[in-house]
C-alpha positions as CSV (number, residue, x, y, z in Angstrom):
1,M,21.2,-102.1,21.0
2,K,21.8,-105.1,18.8
3,P,19.0,-107.5,17.7
4,S,20.7,-110.2,19.7
5,L,19.7,-108.5,23.0
6,K,16.6,-110.7,23.7
7,P,15.0,-112.4,26.7
8,G,16.5,-115.8,27.3
9,L,20.1,-114.6,27.1
10,T,22.2,-116.3,29.8
11,F,25.6,-115.7,31.2
12,E,27.9,-116.8,34.0
13,F,30.7,-114.9,35.8
14,Q,33.1,-116.0,38.5
15,F,35.0,-113.9,41.0
16,P,37.4,-115.1,43.6
17,V,36.7,-113.0,46.7
18,P,39.8,-111.1,48.0
19,A,40.2,-109.7,51.5
20,E,39.8,-106.2,50.1
21,R,36.1,-106.9,49.3
22,T,35.1,-107.7,52.9
23,V,32.8,-105.6,55.1
24,P,35.6,-103.7,56.9
25,N,36.9,-102.4,53.5
26,L,33.5,-101.2,52.2
27,L,33.6,-97.8,53.9
28,P,37.0,-97.7,55.7
29,E,35.9,-94.4,57.4
30,S,33.1,-96.3,59.2
31,P,34.3,-97.4,62.7
32,E,31.3,-99.7,62.8
33,F,32.3,-101.6,59.6
34,Q,35.8,-102.0,61.1
35,L,34.4,-104.3,63.8
36,M,32.2,-106.4,61.4
37,P,33.1,-109.9,60.1
38,R,35.6,-110.2,57.3
39,V,33.1,-111.6,54.7
40,L,32.0,-110.4,51.3
41,A,30.2,-107.1,51.9
42,S,26.6,-106.8,50.5
43,G,27.7,-103.6,48.7
44,Y,30.5,-105.5,46.9
45,M,28.1,-108.4,46.1
46,V,25.7,-106.0,44.4
47,G,28.6,-104.5,42.5
48,L,29.7,-108.0,41.4
49,I,26.2,-108.8,40.2
50,E,26.2,-105.5,38.2
51,W,29.6,-106.4,36.7
52,A,28.3,-109.8,35.7
53,C,25.3,-108.3,33.9
54,I,27.4,-105.7,32.2
55,K,29.9,-108.4,30.9
56,G,27.0,-110.6,29.9
57,I,25.2,-108.1,27.7
58,N,28.0,-105.8,26.4
59,P,28.4,-108.0,23.3
60,H,24.8,-107.2,22.5
61,L,25.2,-103.4,22.8
62,D,27.1,-100.8,20.8
63,W,29.7,-100.7,23.6
64,P,31.0,-98.3,24.8
65,A,28.7,-95.7,23.2
66,E,25.8,-97.7,24.7
67,Q,26.2,-98.7,28.3
68,T,23.9,-99.8,31.1
69,V,23.3,-98.4,34.6
70,G,21.7,-100.2,37.5
71,I,18.2,-98.9,38.4
72,G,16.8,-101.6,40.7
73,F,17.8,-104.4,43.0
74,Q,15.5,-107.1,44.5
75,L,18.3,-109.3,45.8
76,N,18.8,-111.1,49.1
77,H,22.2,-111.8,50.7
78,S,21.6,-115.1,52.4
79,A,25.0,-116.6,53.2
80,A,28.4,-115.3,54.2
81,T,31.4,-115.7,51.8
82,P,34.9,-115.4,53.3
83,P,37.9,-114.4,51.3
84,G,39.4,-117.2,49.3
85,L,36.1,-118.6,48.0
86,T,34.9,-118.0,44.5
87,V,31.5,-116.5,43.8
88,T,29.7,-117.6,40.6
89,V,27.0,-115.3,39.3
90,K,24.5,-116.9,36.9
91,G,22.2,-114.5,35.1
92,K,19.3,-114.7,32.7
93,L,17.8,-111.7,30.8
94,E,14.2,-112.1,31.6
95,N,12.6,-109.1,30.0
96,V,13.5,-106.2,27.6
97,E,11.1,-103.3,27.8
98,G,12.5,-100.7,25.5
99,R,15.7,-99.8,27.2
100,K,14.9,-101.3,30.5
101,L,16.4,-104.8,31.2
102,T,15.3,-107.2,33.9
103,F,17.7,-110.0,34.9
104,Y,17.1,-113.1,37.1
105,I,20.2,-113.6,39.2
106,L,21.6,-116.5,41.2
107,A,24.9,-116.2,43.0
108,E,26.7,-119.0,44.8
109,D,30.0,-119.7,46.5
110,E,31.5,-123.2,46.6
111,F,29.2,-124.1,49.5
112,D,26.1,-122.0,49.6
113,R,23.6,-119.9,47.6
114,I,24.5,-116.4,48.6
115,S,22.0,-114.3,46.6
116,E,18.9,-114.7,44.4
117,G,16.6,-112.2,42.9
118,F,16.2,-109.6,40.2
119,H,18.3,-106.8,39.0
120,H,17.1,-104.0,36.6
121,R,19.4,-102.0,34.3
122,F,18.7,-99.3,31.8
123,I,20.5,-98.8,28.5
124,I,22.0,-95.3,28.2
125,D,23.7,-93.3,25.5
126,A,27.0,-92.7,27.4
127,A,27.8,-89.3,25.8
128,K,24.3,-87.9,26.7
129,F,24.4,-89.4,30.2
130,N,27.9,-88.0,30.9
131,A,26.8,-84.6,29.6
132,K,23.9,-84.5,32.0
133,V,26.1,-85.5,34.9
134,A,28.6,-82.8,34.0
135,A,25.8,-80.2,33.8
136,K,24.6,-81.3,37.3
137,L,28.1,-80.9,38.7
138,A,28.4,-77.5,37.0
139,K,25.3,-76.4,38.8
140,K,26.7,-77.5,42.1
141,T,30.1,-75.8,41.4
142,G,28.3,-72.7,40.2
143,S,26.2,-72.4,43.3
144,N,29.3,-72.6,45.5
145,N,30.8,-69.6,43.7
146,S,27.7,-67.4,44.3
């Protein structure tokens, strides 16, 4: 974590919504989703907000050795965005508590506010995190061989 990672840091990120990021594409194996409107899926919106935060703070981390993972979401999804519109995510780092980061988020398309709220991320040591995930997977794999 670099000294420049401080509350008050702001960023903006734009993403043109393709048809592949609409509700029917979120979980293609879901027959229910296949009948839903072709608008930006909430799951993809959350991912877009995560991506915006990652891009906004990576210059202030020892990337890629240090990374962040999402640990909390207090966001609404208040308007539909069809493919072809661009979503602009504006973020502000509100708080740094050790390795926990809190962001205020505002996302809009060309016509409406589509999301507002808070997103929390945690700074990880990528090598240690990946080792823990591998150990967890090894436990699962080992239990299948018993």
